[in-house]
N, C-alpha and C positions, 0 to 999 in steps of 0.2 A: 753601469761601469760593466759585470762578469759577461755581459756580451763579447764586450771588445777586449776579454781578460781571454776570455774563451777564445773569440775568431783570430789573436793575435797563434795561444797556443795551436789552436788547430794550421794554421798556416802556417807555424816555426815545422810542427811535426810532417806537414808535407813535405815542405821542402826537403828537410833533411833527407822525407823518405825517397824522395825525384833524385837528390843531387847522388844519394849512393847507390841506388839503383841506375842512372844512368853512365856513372863510372866505372860500374862493374863490368855493365857490359860496353861501354865505348875502349875502357884501359883494358890493355893487355894483361897477360896471364899475369906476368910480374907485381901493376895494380891489384888487381884482384885478387892478389890473395896476401897483400900488406894492407886493405878494404875489408878479409875476411876476419884477420888476425885483429886489427884494431877496431870490428866496428861488429863484431858478428857477438862477440860477447855480452854488449850493449844491448843488443838487440834480443837475445838469447834474454836478457834479466830481466830488461822489459816487459814480454810478453810475460813470462815468468811470474813476476808481481802483480801483473792484472789479474793469471790466474792464479793466483794466490786467495784475490781479492772476490775472487768469484769460485771458490772454493765448496765443495758442496757440502748439505748436513749431513746427518747420518738417512735420511729417507731420497738422500741425491740430489735434494732443489740449490738453488743458489740462492742465502737469503740476503745478498747486494741485490739481486734484483727483482723482488720479492717491490711492489708499489705500495701496497696500504699494507696495513698493520692484521686484519683477518683474510688475508687474500693468499692466496697459494705461490709460491715461485715457478717462475718456468722449470722445467727439467730436459733435457738439459737447459740449459741456460746461452743465450742469445752471446758469451764468451767463449764459453767454451769447445757450443757449437761449430764458430764461427774461424775459431783456431783451427779446430778438426779438418772442416771442411778444403781450408786451403793449405794447410800443413802434407795433412796424413789422404784426403778423399786427390787429391790432385800430383801424388807425387809418380802413380804410373803416370802422366800427359809428359810430368817435366822434367822425371828420367830420361823417356823418348827421346825429347828434346834435345839432348848431350849425347848424344851416344853420336 
């Protein structure tokens, strides 16, 4: 049953993100501004909650990503690494695209 619940959650999230992206790109400036005001705070809050859950310890390691009791957690963890790569490392490419 957990797989079906996860599958439903995953499909719902993918649909939400896809719909949001499509509406922002296909809509006009007014639509994009309305969506940004309404949805951007929710997306930022979701990402912040995820990063808060993966906050590194004193050694810079993620206790959430540790898979076994006596193993070392990855540093940086995949949640922070992915967020950094997607949001900050592609920043130059994204800003050139909209000029």
